[in-house]
C-alpha positions in Angstrom: 0.1 0.0 0.0 1.1 3.4 -0.8 2.0 5.7 2.2 -0.4 8.5 2.7 1.1 12.0 1.9 1.8 14.0 4.9 -0.2 17.1 5.7 1.6 20.5 4.8 3.4 22.2 7.8 4.5 25.7 8.1 7.9 24.6 6.9 6.5 23.1 3.8 4.6 26.3 3.0 7.0 29.0 1.5 7.3 32.0 3.7 5.9 34.4 1.0 2.9 32.3 0.7 2.4 32.0 4.4 2.8 35.8 4.9 0.5 36.7 2.1 -2.1 34.5 3.5 -2.0 36.4 6.5 -2.3 39.6 4.8 -5.2 38.5 2.7 -7.1 37.3 5.9 -6.3 40.5 7.5 -7.8 42.5 4.5 -11.1 40.4 4.8 -11.3 41.1 8.5 -10.6 37.8 9.4 -8.4 38.6 12.3 -8.4 35.3 14.2 -7.1 33.6 11.2 -4.7 36.2 10.3 -3.2 36.0 13.7 -2.9 32.2 13.3 -1.2 32.8 10.0 1.3 35.3 11.4 1.9 33.2 14.5 2.6 30.0 12.1 4.9 32.4 10.1 6.9 33.5 13.0 7.1 30.1 14.5 8.3 28.5 11.1 10.5 31.5 10.0 11.7 33.6 13.1 14.7 35.0 11.4 13.0 35.8 8.1 13.2 39.6 7.0 9.4 40.0 7.0 9.1 38.5 10.7 9.3 42.2 12.2 6.2 42.9 10.0 4.6 39.6 10.8 5.1 40.3 14.5 3.2 43.7 14.2 0.3 42.1 12.3 0.0 39.5 14.9 -0.1 42.0 17.6 -2.6 44.2 15.5 -4.7 41.0 15.1 -5.1 40.7 18.5 -5.8 44.4 19.1 -8.5 44.5 16.5 -10.3 41.6 18.4 -9.9 43.5 21.6 -7.7 40.4 22.9 -5.7 43.0 24.9 -3.5 40.8 26.9 -2.3 39.0 23.8 -1.9 42.3 22.1 0.0 43.9 24.8 2.6 40.9 25.0 2.9 41.0 21.0 3.3 44.8 20.9 5.7 44.8 23.8 7.9 42.4 21.9 7.7 44.2 18.8 8.5 47.5 20.4 11.6 45.9 22.2 13.0 44.3 19.1 12.1 46.9 16.3 14.0 50.1 15.8 12.0 53.2 16.2 12.6 54.0 12.5 10.3 51.0 11.4 7.3 52.1 9.4 5.0 50.3 12.0 6.7 51.6 15.2 4.4 54.7 15.5 1.2 52.6 15.2 2.5 49.9 17.6 3.0 52.7 20.3 -0.5 53.9 19.6 -1.9 50.3 20.0 0.2 49.8 23.0 -1.1 52.7 24.8 -4.6 51.7 23.9 -3.9 48.2 25.4 -3.0 49.7 28.7 -6.2 51.8 28.9 
């Protein structure tokens, strides 16, 4: 008998495809799904050049669902690891302030 093909894992999905899936879900307002995609991206590709953006989008996905404790943790990680010149840094600080309110 032939062996069943394994289910695809994050490592078998190219990083660009995984990241784009998260962006598409975000655009459609599917924030829980987007968070899952960005989390999967960060887990599989932590050193990828887009991991900083994925961290922001993950945090934003939590904030948009008002999952403030998760948003705060993800935003604090983003701010700690990201230079203040990053395009999303200011938005992250605004979301972080909202999460403390």
